[in-house]
C-alpha positions in Angstrom: 50.9 91.7 -1.0 50.6 87.9 -1.2 53.0 85.4 0.3 53.3 82.2 -1.9 54.7 79.1 -0.2 57.4 77.1 -2.0 56.1 74.4 -4.3 57.9 71.7 -6.3 61.0 73.4 -7.6 59.7 77.0 -7.1 61.0 78.9 -4.1 58.7 80.8 -1.8 57.9 84.3 -2.9 56.0 87.5 -2.5 53.6 88.8 -5.1 52.7 92.5 -5.2 49.4 93.7 -6.8 49.0 97.4 -7.4 45.9 99.5 -8.0 46.4 101.2 -11.4 43.5 103.6 -10.9 40.5 104.1 -13.2 40.9 104.5 -16.9 39.0 107.3 -18.6 37.6 107.1 -22.1 40.5 109.2 -23.5 42.9 106.8 -21.8 41.3 103.9 -23.6 41.2 105.6 -27.0 44.8 106.6 -26.9 46.2 103.4 -25.4 48.8 101.7 -27.6 49.7 98.0 -27.0 53.1 96.7 -28.1 52.1 93.7 -30.2 55.4 91.9 -29.4 54.5 92.0 -25.7 50.7 92.1 -25.5 48.5 90.1 -27.9 45.2 91.4 -26.6 43.6 93.3 -23.8 40.0 93.4 -22.4 38.0 94.3 -19.4 36.2 91.6 -17.4 34.0 91.4 -14.3 35.7 89.7 -11.4 33.4 86.7 -12.0 34.4 86.4 -15.6 38.1 87.0 -14.9 38.1 84.3 -12.2 36.8 81.8 -14.7 39.8 82.4 -17.0 42.6 82.1 -14.4 43.9 79.7 -11.8 42.1 79.7 -8.4 45.2 81.3 -6.7 45.1 84.2 -9.1 41.3 84.5 -8.8 41.6 84.8 -5.0 44.4 87.4 -5.4 42.2 89.5 -7.7 39.3 89.3 -5.3 41.5 90.3 -2.3 43.0 93.2 -4.4 39.5 94.5 -5.3 38.4 94.3 -1.7 41.5 96.2 -0.6 40.7 99.0 -3.2 37.1 99.1 -2.0 38.2 99.3 1.7 41.0 101.8 0.9 43.6 99.7 2.6 46.7 97.5 1.9 46.1 93.8 2.6 48.4 90.9 3.3 47.5 87.6 1.8 48.8 84.0 2.0 48.3 81.9 -1.0 45.8 84.4 -2.4 43.7 84.4 0.8 43.4 87.7 2.7 44.8 87.4 6.3 44.7 91.0 7.3 
């Protein structure tokens, strides 16, 4: 869970990130993407994904992966883990 402070005309908010589990090979081969909603999908390392997104989202991804590794739920503020 990530608390995001208000900025410009955007109010404060809370962003939730969920662990969707591990996809198996059958999951991948049977996955159907709705082309009106998703143009493409790919798998990236954290380092490669972080290079493609804004720093706040990169920090949130890192905190989320740490939480999965540690088997805990974490609280973040502006993408930075505080618990």
